[in-house]
N, C-alpha and C positions, 0 to 999 in steps of 0.2 A: 702091608705086607714087609714091614722093615722094622727090624728091633722088638720081634716079639720072642716073648720067651713063655718055659712054662717052667714049674718048680712044688715042692712038696712043700704045700703049705708047712707040716714037722718040723721039717728042718728050716725053714729060713720064715723071719716073722718079718711083719707089714713093715716095721723100720728099716731092714737093710733093702725089701723092696725099694722101698722111697726112697733109701741113697741112692742104686741101682739104678731110677729114673731121672735122680738129679744128677747123674756120671753121664747119664745119656747123653741131656740137654747142655752139657758141656763140652762135647766132647763134637768139635766140624770137621767134617768129611770128605774129602775126595775122591770122588768111585774112579775109577780107570777099568777100563779091558785087556787085555792081553791079546786079542784076539780083533784087531783091524777088518778083515774079511768075511764076518761075521755076516749075511746076504742077510738075516733076524735081525740083527743091530742095528744097519742101514737101512733096514724097514722101521723099526722101532724109534730110532733114536735120534738120527738123520733129517727127518722131512722124508721118508719113503726117498731114499738116494740122492734126494735133488740139496742135502746138506754138506757138511766137513767133515771129518776125523781127522784131530790135532795128535802127530806122535809126537808123546813128551819125555823127557826125561828128568825123573826124580831123584832133586838133591837127595841125597846118603842121610840128611840128617834127621828127617819124617822115620815117623811112625807107620809100616805099612805094612798089613798083612795082606794075607790071599785069604776071600770069602768059601766058605764053607756050603756045602750042598747038602745038606741033610736033613732037612726040616725046623722048626723050630728051637732053637734054644735049649735046652735045659738044663737051668742054673741049679746047680747044686753047694752045700757045705761053703756060701758066701761069706765071707767076715769081714767084718768092718771096713778094714787095709784092703780088701779084696774086691769092695763094689767096681773102682774103675776099672780093673781091670775085667771081671765081671761084667760090666757095661760094653765095652771094645769085642768080649768074647760074644755079647749076644747081637752085638753092630756086624759083626762077622761071620751070620749063619743065614742061610739064604733057604727057601722050598728048593727040590731038588729043581724042577723046568727051567730054572734060572742059569744053569750050568752052565749053557752055552756063552756066556757072558766071560765067565772066568774072570771074572773080576778084582781086581787088587781096591782095597780099602786104602786112604793114608788119612792118619786123625793126625790133627792142630788141635790143640788147648791151648798156646799160648798169642795166636794174632789167628787171621780170619782170612790165610790164604795160603798156599805152597808152592814152597819155593820150583818152580821147573825150568826147562831149557824148551826151547822146541825147536823140534828135530824134523817134521817134515809133516804137510799137512795133505790127507787125501781130499783127492774131489769126487763127490757124490757122481753115480753115471749119469743120472737125469737131471744134474746140473745144466742150466740153461748158459748158452757160449757166453753172456755178455759177464754173467755173475760169477764165471769162471775166469775171464778174461782182468776181469776187477782185482779179483784176488792173487792171479799168478804177478800180477803188477804191485800191487802192495807190497809182498812180500819180496819182490825184488828189492824196491828201496827202501823196506825197513830191515830186510838183515838177505840177504840172496845165498845164504851157506844151508837156510830152508829149503828141502826137498817137497815140490809141488808135483804131484803125481793123481793121475784118476787110480781111482777104485777100482779092482779087478774084482768084479761079481760074479762070475762065468762060470765060476766052482760053486756050487750050492754047497756049503755043509752046514 
């Protein structure tokens, strides 16, 4: 359901649709959430609370956009020059049921990665003790300034 959009065929021709599709494929996306405390996110993306969430700080040189939760993006009056921005607009629109994610998207075109600084690692509430100990020891050896905490999922939001 990512990257879908609607348009009026009388205002956008096939060539522009092809250009928007081409621009979408050029963009690399890092999807992040502003909410590490969402129980549903832990269920969907962290192996039912057995995984981790990594809190990062994104280098401000990157192009970061908040996702809009409103349904399919409606593209109108796209211009040849605007196909890149139009592609980003399409890729920052999701259906409303996903609004709980409070997603930010980092767009990259010049490389395959996003520069981040790891600030915190949240350990899932159902992670086994052996894996938890392994993570804590690795972080201590690699970078002891990174906080390691257990996620609190007692509050259902």
